[in-house]
C-alpha positions as CSV (number, residue, x, y, z in Angstrom):
1,M,-0.1,-0.2,0.3
2,L,1.3,3.3,-0.8
3,P,2.4,5.7,2.3
4,V,0.1,9.1,1.1
5,L,1.1,11.5,4.2
6,I,-1.5,14.8,3.6
7,T,0.5,17.4,5.2
8,I,-0.7,21.2,6.8
9,D,1.2,23.7,7.3
10,T,-0.2,25.6,10.5
11,E,0.3,28.9,11.1
12,Y,-1.2,32.3,11.8
13,S,-0.3,34.9,9.1
14,L,2.1,37.3,9.3
15,A,0.8,39.6,6.9
16,L,-2.7,39.8,8.2
17,Y,-0.5,40.3,11.5
18,Q,1.7,43.1,9.5
19,Q,-1.2,45.1,7.9
20,G,-2.6,45.5,11.4
21,D,-6.0,43.1,10.5
22,G,-4.6,40.6,12.7
23,R,-2.5,42.0,15.9
24,D,-5.1,40.6,17.5
25,R,-4.2,36.6,18.2
26,A,-8.1,35.7,18.0
27,T,-8.9,37.2,15.0
28,N,-5.3,36.2,13.4
29,F,-6.5,32.3,14.3
30,V,-10.4,32.5,12.8
31,R,-9.2,34.2,9.8
32,S,-5.5,31.6,9.3
33,I,-6.5,28.9,11.3
34,A,-10.0,28.2,12.1
35,C,-11.3,29.9,9.1
36,R,-14.7,30.7,10.3
37,S,-16.7,33.0,8.5
38,S,-21.1,33.8,8.7
39,R,-20.6,31.6,5.2
40,G,-18.8,28.9,7.2
41,S,-15.6,27.0,8.2
42,T,-13.0,26.1,6.1
43,G,-9.9,25.7,8.3
44,I,-8.1,23.1,10.7
45,N,-11.7,22.0,12.0
46,Y,-13.8,21.4,8.4
47,Q,-10.7,19.7,7.3
48,M,-10.2,17.4,9.9
49,R,-13.9,16.4,10.3
50,Q,-13.5,15.4,6.4
51,F,-10.7,13.2,7.4
52,N,-12.7,11.7,10.0
53,R,-15.3,11.2,7.8
54,F,-13.9,9.3,5.3
55,G,-11.0,7.6,7.3
56,L,-7.9,9.9,6.7
57,K,-5.1,10.5,8.9
58,G,-3.7,14.0,8.9
59,V,0.1,15.4,9.4
60,F,-0.1,19.0,10.8
61,F,3.3,21.0,10.9
62,V,2.5,23.9,13.9
63,D,4.2,26.9,13.6
64,P,5.2,27.6,17.2
65,M,7.0,31.1,16.4
66,P,4.0,33.4,17.4
67,A,4.0,32.2,21.1
68,M,6.9,35.1,21.2
69,I,4.2,37.4,20.3
70,W,0.6,36.1,22.3
71,G,2.2,33.5,24.6
72,Q,1.4,30.2,25.2
73,E,-1.9,30.0,24.5
74,A,-1.3,30.7,20.8
75,V,0.0,27.6,20.5
76,D,-2.2,25.5,23.0
77,E,-5.0,26.5,21.3
78,V,-4.3,25.0,18.0
79,V,-2.6,21.9,18.9
80,H,-5.4,21.1,21.4
81,T,-7.9,21.4,18.6
82,I,-5.8,18.7,16.3
83,L,-5.4,16.1,18.9
84,E,-9.0,16.3,20.3
85,H,-9.7,15.7,16.8
86,G,-7.4,12.4,16.8
87,H,-4.5,13.7,14.3
88,E,-1.1,14.0,14.4
89,V,1.5,17.7,15.4
90,Q,4.2,18.1,13.9
91,L,7.1,21.1,13.4
92,H,6.8,23.9,11.2
93,L,8.7,27.1,11.5
94,H,8.3,30.6,10.2
95,S,11.3,32.5,11.6
96,E,9.7,35.7,10.4
97,W,7.5,36.5,13.6
98,L,11.4,36.9,15.5
99,E,11.3,40.7,13.6
100,F,8.2,41.1,16.0
101,A,9.3,39.6,19.0
102,E,10.2,41.0,22.0
103,P,14.4,40.9,22.0
104,R,14.0,39.0,25.6
105,A,11.4,36.8,23.7
106,R,13.9,35.6,21.1
107,P,15.5,32.7,21.9
108,V,18.3,34.0,19.6
109,G,19.6,37.2,18.7
110,R,18.8,38.4,15.4
111,T,16.0,38.1,12.8
112,G,16.1,36.3,9.5
113,A,13.8,35.8,7.0
114,N,14.3,31.9,7.3
115,I,15.4,29.7,9.3
116,K,18.4,28.8,6.7
117,D,19.5,32.6,7.5
118,F,21.1,31.1,11.2
119,T,23.8,29.2,12.0
120,L,23.5,25.8,13.2
121,D,24.1,26.6,17.0
122,E,21.5,29.2,16.5
123,Q,19.3,27.0,14.4
124,V,19.4,24.5,16.9
125,A,18.5,27.3,20.1
126,L,15.1,28.2,17.2
127,L,14.1,24.3,16.7
128,E,14.6,23.8,20.6
129,Y,11.7,26.9,22.0
130,A,9.6,26.0,18.9
131,I,9.8,22.4,20.5
132,E,9.1,22.9,23.9
133,R,6.3,25.3,22.8
134,L,4.7,22.4,21.2
135,V,5.8,19.9,23.9
136,A,4.1,22.1,26.6
137,A,0.8,22.4,24.8
138,G,0.5,19.0,24.9
139,A,1.5,17.5,22.0
140,D,4.2,14.1,21.2
141,R,8.3,15.5,20.9
142,P,8.3,16.3,17.2
143,I,9.6,13.5,14.9
144,A,9.2,15.4,11.5
145,F,9.6,18.9,10.2
146,R,9.1,21.4,7.9
147,A,10.9,24.8,7.5
148,G,8.2,27.9,6.4
149,N,8.5,28.7,2.6
150,Y,10.8,25.2,2.5
151,G,13.5,27.6,3.6
152,A,16.0,24.8,5.1
153,N,19.7,24.1,4.1
154,D,21.5,21.4,5.2
155,D,22.7,22.9,8.7
156,T,19.0,22.5,9.2
157,L,18.9,18.6,9.2
158,R,22.1,18.4,11.0
159,A,20.5,20.6,13.8
160,L,17.2,18.6,13.4
161,A,19.3,15.4,13.6
162,R,21.4,16.7,17.1
163,L,17.7,17.3,18.2
164,G,16.7,13.7,17.5
165,L,14.2,14.4,14.9
166,V,13.8,11.6,11.9
167,Y,12.2,13.1,9.0
168,D,12.2,16.5,7.3
169,S,9.9,17.8,4.5
170,S,11.9,20.8,3.2
171,F,12.3,19.7,-0.3
172,A,10.1,21.0,-3.5
173,P,11.4,19.5,-6.4
174,G,8.3,21.1,-7.9
175,I,8.8,24.9,-6.5
176,P,12.6,25.2,-8.9
177,G,12.5,28.8,-7.6
178,S,11.5,28.2,-3.6
179,A,14.0,29.0,-0.6
180,C,15.0,25.8,0.0
181,E,19.0,25.4,0.1
182,L,19.1,21.6,0.1
183,S,22.0,20.1,-1.4
184,L,20.0,17.5,-3.4
185,D,19.5,16.8,-6.4
186,P,16.4,18.8,-8.3
187,A,15.5,15.5,-9.9
188,Q,15.3,13.3,-5.9
189,L,11.9,12.4,-5.9
190,S,12.4,9.2,-3.3
191,P,12.9,9.7,0.4
192,I,16.5,9.7,0.6
193,L,19.1,10.1,4.1
194,H,20.7,13.2,4.5
195,C,23.0,15.1,6.4
196,G,21.8,12.4,9.2
197,L,17.8,12.8,8.5
198,T,15.4,11.3,6.4
199,E,14.7,13.3,3.6
200,M,11.0,13.2,2.5
201,P,10.6,15.6,-0.8
202,I,7.0,16.9,-1.6
203,G,5.1,14.8,-4.3
204,V,5.4,15.9,-8.3
205,I,3.5,15.6,-11.6
206,G,4.9,16.7,-14.7
207,A,4.3,19.7,-16.1
208,T,4.8,21.5,-19.2
209,G,7.7,22.3,-21.2
210,G,9.8,18.9,-19.4
211,G,8.7,20.0,-15.9
212,M,7.6,19.1,-12.5
213,R,4.5,20.7,-10.7
214,H,4.2,19.9,-6.7
215,A,1.3,18.3,-5.2
216,Q,-0.7,20.8,-3.2
217,I,-4.4,21.4,-3.0
218,T,-4.3,24.5,-4.8
219,A,-1.6,23.5,-7.0
220,L,-3.4,20.5,-8.8
221,S,-7.1,19.9,-9.6
222,Q,-9.1,16.7,-7.3
223,W,-8.0,14.7,-11.1
224,E,-4.4,15.3,-11.3
225,L,-4.4,14.6,-7.3
226,R,-5.9,11.4,-7.8
227,R,-3.9,10.8,-10.9
228,A,-0.8,11.3,-8.7
229,V,-2.0,9.1,-6.0
230,A,-2.6,6.4,-8.5
231,H,0.1,6.3,-10.8
232,A,2.5,6.5,-7.5
233,T,0.6,3.7,-6.3
234,S,1.8,2.0,-9.7
235,E,4.6,2.6,-10.1
236,C,5.4,1.4,-6.2
237,W,6.5,4.7,-5.0
238,P,7.8,4.4,-1.1
239,A,5.8,7.7,-0.4
240,F,3.7,10.4,-1.5
241,V,3.8,14.2,0.5
242,I,0.4,16.3,0.1
243,V,1.1,19.8,0.6
244,S,-1.3,21.9,1.8
245,H,-2.0,24.9,4.4
246,S,-4.5,25.7,7.5
247,F,-6.1,28.8,5.3
248,E,-6.3,27.1,1.6
249,L,-9.9,26.3,1.3
250,F,-10.2,30.2,2.5
251,D,-10.3,33.4,1.1
252,R,-8.8,35.3,3.0
253,A,-8.7,39.0,1.7
254,R,-12.5,38.8,1.8
255,G,-13.1,36.2,5.0
256,I,-15.1,33.6,2.6
257,P,-14.7,30.4,2.1
258,N,-13.1,29.0,-1.7
259,G,-15.5,27.1,-3.1
260,V,-13.4,25.6,-5.8
261,V,-10.7,24.7,-3.6
262,R,-13.0,22.8,-0.7
263,R,-15.1,21.3,-3.5
264,R,-11.4,20.0,-4.9
265,F,-10.3,19.0,-1.4
266,D,-13.5,17.0,-0.4
267,R,-13.5,15.6,-3.6
268,F,-10.3,14.3,-3.4
269,C,-10.8,13.0,-0.2
270,K,-13.7,11.4,-0.7
271,W,-11.9,9.4,-3.4
272,L,-8.7,8.7,-1.3
273,G,-11.1,7.3,1.5
274,R,-11.9,4.5,-1.0
275,E,-9.1,3.8,-2.5
276,D,-7.6,0.2,-1.4
277,G,-4.1,0.8,-3.2
278,S,-3.2,3.6,-1.0
279,G,-3.8,4.7,2.5
280,T,-2.7,8.4,3.9
281,T,-0.7,7.8,7.1
282,T,1.6,10.0,9.6
283,F,5.5,10.2,10.3
284,S,5.2,9.0,14.0
285,A,3.9,5.7,11.4
286,L,6.6,5.3,9.6
287,R,9.3,6.2,12.9
288,E,11.0,2.9,12.6
289,K,10.3,2.5,8.5
290,A,13.3,5.0,7.3
291,Q,15.3,3.0,6.4
292,E,12.6,0.6,4.4
293,L,11.0,4.2,2.1
294,R,15.3,5.2,1.6
295,A,15.5,2.2,-0.1
296,G,15.4,2.7,-3.8
297,A,16.9,6.5,-2.7
298,N,19.5,6.5,-5.7
299,V,16.8,4.4,-8.3
300,P,14.7,6.7,-10.9
301,M,11.5,7.2,-10.1
302,N,9.0,7.8,-13.1
303,L,7.0,11.0,-13.1
304,L,3.3,10.9,-13.9
305,P,3.4,12.4,-17.9
306,H,2.2,16.0,-18.4
307,N,-1.5,15.5,-19.4
308,P,-2.7,18.7,-21.4
309,V,-6.9,17.7,-20.7
310,T,-6.6,17.8,-17.1
311,T,-4.1,21.3,-17.5
312,A,-6.9,22.5,-19.0
313,H,-9.6,21.5,-16.4
314,R,-7.0,23.6,-14.1
315,M,-6.7,26.5,-15.0
316,V,-10.3,26.4,-15.9
317,E,-11.0,26.1,-12.2
318,Q,-8.5,29.4,-11.7
319,A,-9.8,31.1,-13.9
320,V,-13.6,30.9,-11.9
321,V,-11.4,31.5,-8.7
322,N,-9.4,34.3,-9.6
323,H,-12.9,35.9,-10.9
324,F,-14.5,35.0,-7.6
325,H,-12.5,35.5,-4.8
326,S,-10.6,39.2,-6.5
327,Q,-13.3,41.6,-5.1
328,P,-12.1,44.0,-2.9
329,P,-12.2,42.0,1.0
330,A,-15.0,42.2,3.5
331,P,-14.5,43.3,6.9
332,P,-13.8,40.0,9.1
333,A,-16.0,38.1,10.8
334,P,-16.7,38.6,14.5
């Protein structure tokens, strides 16, 4: 059975905080994590209800760095919500929050846009702080990590290994312009041992011009996601990692659900829940299987070929999204 990891980067919005709309923690939580509005909610509670409905497991990469500004409560509410629904909490980290924290609240003495901007020892200090906040909120000690903006480097993995983590998933071969600086071949698609950790690349499919497109809920249509999983299953891929965000089914500018992306998510979850050849899993369930997953690290993996029909379908969907979700923003929900 193909291990499918549906990973949700779960984070408060720094953009809302900078704009002033999200300076209040509760408001930022509503707009970025719960994604509540008068038209319904599509944040992590909604995502987890859909997972539970169809027998799926989700991995929530939670960013604890806003605790520097709002205190431990900022992490507690997120972690408690995830654990109550029976899903997994792992570690995410956006170092941009350092710029807005009081100096005495920072675990290191300077700021940086990405974790790769810090020395190895500074990265260890940042990660230690973030791990402490997750554990204080009731989560198990994390074994997997994803850098905010994918902005990791080799020292990030060395720091994670020093702290006992097993997996990283910051490498996105389908996003060549990302902030990631891991020294891996851009064509590395399978799990690989790198700097002491098992790196789990984000899943990809073939794109126009011989390129690749990453497996994200907003980047692929439900048909492309289904074909990607079916292809990875038939080709015996060791795993397939899908990315989403706590706010991905929500139009944060207007404060309403994004109906097109929500339907895509719902239909994909329904399909995946019925598939016999693949099953969602968690990093904890794979803890002892890292070596097994890496067994084919140097074996070429056949990519799902580009399909003009499904690409056209996605582009039509995106045109609909752009039309209905490019209006002036509405006031935030109470």
